[in-house]
N, C-alpha and C positions, 0 to 999 in steps of 0.2 A: 241524174248529177254526177253522182259518186262515180258513175261509170266512166262519164265524158272527162271528170278530173283525171281519173287513173290513166287514159288512153293517154291524152296530152302529155300527161306527166313522162309516160314512157316513150312517148316519141320524142320530148325534149333531153331525156336523160342517153340516150343513144346519138345526141347531136354532137359534133366536136366541142372541145374545150373551150374555143373562141368564138364568141356571138359576133356577127358582122352584118350590116345593116346592109339590105341589097331589094333595090326593086325588081329584080330577075329571079328571085328565088322560086317562084312557083310559073316561072313564064308568062306573067300577064302584066301588061301596063298597070301601073294604080296610082291612087291618089294618095295621099301624103298624110301619115299622123305623125305627130310629135310626141317621143317619149322624153321626159324630164327626171334624170338621176341625180345622185349627189355624191362625189368623191369623198372618200375618208371615210367612208361607212365600212366598216371590215367585219362584224359581228356575222357569221353565218352568210359572208357575201356568195361563196359556191352555191349555197341554197337558193339564196334570192337569183342570181344570175342564172342558173336551169331553171327553176321551178316556178319564177316568178315574172322576169325578165324574159324567158325564153317561151313561156308557156304563153304568155302576151303576144307575142311576136309571130310565134306561131299560128296562133287565131287570127289575128291582124292580117299577117300574108294571104292565108289561105282564103279571108273575106277578099283579098284586091287590093290590099293596101300597101304601101310601100312606108317602113319604119325609119324615123330619124331619130338617134338619142342625142340628147344634148345635155351639158351641164355647167356649170360656171365655168370650169378651168378650161373643159375640152379635153383632157387628158384620158387615156385609156381606164378603164374601170377593172380593177384586178382582186381576184380571190386567191385562196393558196393555188387551186388549179384551175378556176376558170376565169375568164376576161372577155370586157367587151370593148371591142376597136372602134374606131373611124366614128368618135363621139367628138361632136361638136361644140363649139362652144354659145353658151344662151344668148351672148352678147351680140353673136352676129348671125342668130337665126330671124327670117323674114316669116314673123309667123302668117301671113295672107296666104304664104303657100299650101299651108296645114288645114285638113277636114276637123281636126281637134288635136284636144290635149291629153294625153294618158299618162298619169305619175304610178308606178310601183312604190311600196311600202319604203323602198330604199330612196326615195325621193329626199326623205330626211332622217334621222336616227330616231333612236328610241325615244316613246312618251316622256318628257314634253319637248323633246327634241332639241338641235341646236339652232344658233340661228337661223334665219330663213333666207334663202337666196333672194335678194331683191329683183334679180332677173326672172324668176321662175313666178313670182308674185306679179309682175307686169305680165310677163307671158299668159297667167291664167284671168287676170283682170281682161286682157284684151280679146282672149277667146271668146269670154262670156259675152262683154260688149258686142262682139261680131256675130254673136246668135250660134257660135260652135260647145261641142260640147267637150265636158272636162270629165275627167275619172281620175278618182284618186282612191288608190288602196290605202287600206289601215292608218298608219302613222302619216301617209301624204295628205291626209284631210287637214294637218297643221298649214299647209302651204294656203289651203282654200281659206281657213280661219285667217291667216296673217293677212291676207288679201282683204278680208271684209265681206268676202261673197257670200258667206254662212248664214248672213243675220236673216230670220224670217225663214230659213231652209230648213227641210229635215236632211238629218245626214247621219252616216254610220260610223261609229267608232269602238273599239273593242271594251269600253267602258266610258261611262259620261265623264267627260274632262272638267264637269264644274260640279260632280259629286260622285269622286271614285268609290267604288264600293268595298267591302271587309276584303283584305288580302293586297288592295291596291295602296301604293305611295298616298300618304293623306296630302296630296299637292293638286291645286287646281290650276287651269289654264284659261284664264279671263278673255283669249283671243276668241274663244267659242260662245261668249255671252250673246244672247240675243238669238242663237241658232237653237233647233231642236233635234235635241237627241232621240234617236229612234231605233236603237239595240247594236248588236255587231254584226247583223244581216246585210246584205247588198240592198243598198236604198238610191232610188231616182229621185230628183224634185227638179222638174223642168230638165235643164241641159246639164247638171250637176248630178254625176253618178259616183257615189263611195260603196265603199267597204269597209267592214271592222276587223277583218283577219286576213293575214297573207300568210305566206307558209312557214315563216319563222314563228307568228304567233299562234298558228295551228300545232305546231311540234309543243310550242311551250306551255300554251295554255286548252289547248284540246277544243279550240273554237273551230268552226268550218271555213275552212279556206273558200274565199270568195273571188278567185284570181279567174277563175275559169267564166263565172256569172257576171262579174264587173266588165269585163273584156266584150262578151256577148253584148250587154247590154250597150256599151259605149260603141260599139259597131252598127247597132239597132237605130242608136240617137244619132249618129252621122247620116243615116238613109241612103238612098239608092244614089246616082248622077243624077 
């Protein structure tokens, strides 16, 4: 798995500084996947654009999927040297057109996160109600908790939001009440797939980055046409 991470990471590093989402990137027609991001999250934005959004997009396109990215504002997502263009407004998205929803860690800010987008919550609820898989990396699980879809479900997070360990801020997130914390690795429970660590948390906390495994499980959960 580590070798796969390195290979994909190197592929993305040599991509241009602008990530644009196109169905023709690998010369094949594709089903569509919705990726939800959040504007205004500037910490390590270049790292997250390259090593999370970029890696997820590369894997999804290789699997034959078109990737559309959306946020509340629909504005370009900018880092010091990297940017994501062609961002749609979540309010204008027709979820019926998508096979699933994937959220990088940058879908929200750092734990416990700023207010969660109501549009993101609605998209997650509808996707799951329609039987479509939803994947959330690290802090993006906050969107799932806000949506109330984690109750009774196993999920991953860097630490237990209801029982932070030593060295973590002594604050709890009651949105996770009733959910089953299952550690920082990649966890799948039905159509919900979560991981506890993204590239930023790997760098800061030496946790295993789950970006590749999360995306692969998401692709498998969508299944063949």
